[in-house]
C-alpha positions in Angstrom: -81.6 19.2 10.8 -82.0 16.8 7.9 -82.5 13.3 7.9 -79.0 12.4 5.9 -77.0 14.1 8.8 -79.4 11.9 11.7 -77.5 9.0 11.6 -78.6 5.8 13.2 -82.3 5.5 15.5 -81.8 3.1 18.5 -83.9 0.9 17.7 -82.0 1.0 14.1 -78.7 -0.2 16.2 -80.7 -2.8 18.4 -81.7 -4.3 15.0 -78.7 -5.0 13.9 -77.0 -6.2 17.3 -79.4 -8.9 17.5 -78.9 -9.5 13.7 -74.9 -9.7 14.3 -75.6 -11.9 17.7 -78.4 -14.1 15.7 -75.5 -14.9 13.3 -72.9 -15.3 15.7 -73.9 -17.9 17.6 -74.6 -20.1 14.6 -71.3 -19.6 13.7 -70.2 -20.6 16.9 -72.0 -23.2 16.7 -71.0 -24.8 14.0 -67.4 -24.8 14.6 -68.2 -26.4 17.6 -70.1 -29.1 15.7 -67.0 -29.4 13.6 -64.5 -29.1 16.4 -66.4 -32.6 17.4 -66.4 -34.2 14.6 -62.9 -33.9 13.6 -62.1 -35.1 17.2 -64.0 -38.1 16.6 -62.7 -38.6 13.2 -58.8 -38.5 14.7 -60.2 -40.9 17.6 -61.5 -43.6 15.1 -58.8 -43.0 12.5 -55.9 -43.7 15.6 -57.8 -46.7 16.8 -58.3 -48.0 13.6 -54.0 -48.2 13.1 -53.6 -49.5 16.8 -56.3 -52.8 15.0 -53.9 -52.6 11.8 -50.6 -52.5 14.2 -52.1 -55.4 16.5 -53.1 -57.4 12.7 -49.3 -57.3 11.7 -47.9 -57.9 15.3 -49.7 -61.4 15.0 -49.3 -61.9 11.2 -45.3 -61.4 12.1 -45.2 -63.3 15.7 -44.3 -67.3 15.2 -46.9 -67.6 17.9 -50.3 -69.4 16.7 -52.9 -68.0 19.2 -55.6 -70.4 20.4 -59.4 -69.6 20.6 -61.2 -67.2 22.9 -60.6 -63.6 24.0 -57.4 -62.2 24.5 -57.3 -58.7 26.3 -54.4 -56.1 25.9 -53.9 -52.5 26.1 -51.9 -49.9 23.9 -50.1 -46.2 23.9 -50.8 -44.2 20.3 -50.3 -40.4 20.1 -49.7 -40.4 24.0 -53.1 -41.5 25.0 -54.3 -45.4 26.4 -56.7 -47.7 23.8 -57.7 -51.0 24.9 -57.5 -53.9 22.6 -60.0 -56.6 22.6 -58.4 -59.7 20.1 -61.1 -63.0 19.6 -59.8 -65.8 17.9 -61.9 -67.8 16.7 -62.0 -71.4 14.5 -62.4 -71.3 10.8 -63.2 -74.0 8.5 -59.4 -75.4 8.0 -57.5 -76.0 11.6 -54.3 -73.9 9.9 -56.5 -70.7 9.8 -57.5 -68.3 12.6 -60.3 -65.7 12.5 -60.0 -62.6 13.9 -61.7 -59.7 15.6 -59.6 -56.8 17.0 -61.7 -54.3 18.7 -60.2 -50.7 19.7 -61.9 -48.5 21.9 -60.0 -45.6 24.6 -59.3 -46.9 27.9 -58.4 -44.7 31.3 -55.8 -46.8 33.0 -56.8 -45.2 36.3 -60.3 -46.0 36.8 -59.3 -49.4 34.6 -62.3 -49.0 32.5 -62.3 -48.7 28.7 -64.7 -46.7 27.0 -67.1 -48.2 24.0 -65.3 -49.7 20.9 -64.7 -47.7 18.2 -63.1 -50.1 15.8 -63.4 -53.8 15.1 -60.8 -54.9 12.6 -61.7 -58.2 11.2 -58.6 -60.4 9.9 -57.7 -64.3 9.3 -53.5 -65.8 10.4 -52.8 -68.9 9.2 -51.1 -71.4 10.9 -46.8 -71.2 10.0 -45.3 -73.8 8.3 -49.1 -75.0 7.9 -50.1 -76.9 4.4 -53.2 -75.3 3.7 
């Protein structure tokens, strides 16, 4: 028989399968990493929105927060979040400095995860001249 009519040898098929396996594994790992990064980016984006919403709520409110730390929870996109608002004074008594940190929250265990976002803002006392 001539070589052209015989087809592939077992060794050639095994080498081709090994190469295909390595390429498939590399693509799978790359896909998994991209999915993980997209999920982390979504978490940070939601946390950022919660921090901005919290700052906006404080600015729209007529309450002027006292210096200290306040904790609360929020729900966005069907997930629970833990919000920490650290209020400190500034050289102007009519202005407060706010650090708003947002972390994922497990309401069953009552535990917050690591902070994903910390927003910095300022709040002016209504009716106070600067």
